[in-house]
N, C-alpha and C positions, 0 to 999 in steps of 0.2 A: 374494335381495337383502335386505339388512338393513332393518329397519323405520325406522331413523332414522340418517342419515349425519351424523356430527359432524366438525368440523374445528376444531382449536385453533391459534391464532396466538400465538406467544410472542415477547416483546420483553425484552431485557436492556439496560439503560442503565448506563454506567459513566463517571464523571467522573475522568479521569486527570489527576493533578497532577505537574508536574516543575518546581518553582521554580528549580532549578539551571540549567535551559536558558536560554541567553542570547539566542537568536534563533529565528525561525520555522523556519529551516533545521535547526537543532539539534533542535527539537521534532519536526519531520517525520521526521528520521532515527530517532527513537524510535517514533513512532506508525505510520508506514507499514509497517515490517516486521511490527509486531503485527497490523495489519489483514490483511495477506497471509497470515500464519501461521494466523490464525483461519479464513480461507476455505479453506485447504488442509487443515487438521486436522479441521474440523467442518463438517457440512452446514448452513451458515448464510449469511445475507447480512449484510454489515457496512457501516456508513456512519459517516462523520465528520459529526457533527450541529451542533456549536457550538464556539466557542473557536478557530475556524480562523485568526483574525488575532491570537490571543494566544500568546505564546511559553511561558507557564507552565502552561496547562491545556487540555484538550480533552474534549468529550463524545462518546463512541463509542456507537453503537446496534448491536445484534446482533439479528437476527430469524430465526425458523424457523417452519415449519408442519408439523402432524402430526395424525393421527387419534387419537393416544395421548397424553393429557395428562401422564401420569406420565413417559413417555419424554422428552417435550418439556421438562418442568421439569428433569429430570436433565441433559439436554443443555445447557441454558442455565446450570445451576449449574456444570457442568464448564467451560464457556466462562469463567465468572467466576473460577473457581479457576485456570485457565490464565493469564488476564490478570494476576491478582494474583501469580502465580509468576514473571513475567518480570523483575521487579526493576529495570527501567529507568525506572520511574515509580511513583507511589503511586495506588492506587484509593481516592480520597477518599470517594466516594459511589457507591452502586449500587442498582438496583432491578430486579425481575423481575416481569413480569405476563403472565398467560395470558388469552386471550379466546376464548370458545366461539362458533363459528358453527354453528348446528344446524339450519337449515332448508334444507340443500342438496338433500335428496332431492326435494322438490317442485319445486325450481328446476332442477336439473341431471340428476337420475337418472330422472325419470319424464317421458318425452316430450320435447318441444322446450324449450330454455331460454327463459325469459321475458326480454324486453328492458326 
């Protein structure tokens, strides 16, 4: 058994802008196919976080978990590149963060989980 179990949680946020969309229905027709493509193409979870009642922008969150920080960062960078390449909207802002959870061994790997 390894001496220290580490888990990294990665989150990628992207503000998508589509000022040419004239309605919520038109915006959803652009955003929903993207969220489904992301879930099929990459091992990630996807959520629509903000701007749901605005027709011209939306904040999308993508998350994943791994024991390998380099792989996780690469995955989320590829997600961002894929989103930017879709061309049906503009990625106006984005951010990527990784967080380390490193005390899993004492909690889950040695004996009974603590509640």
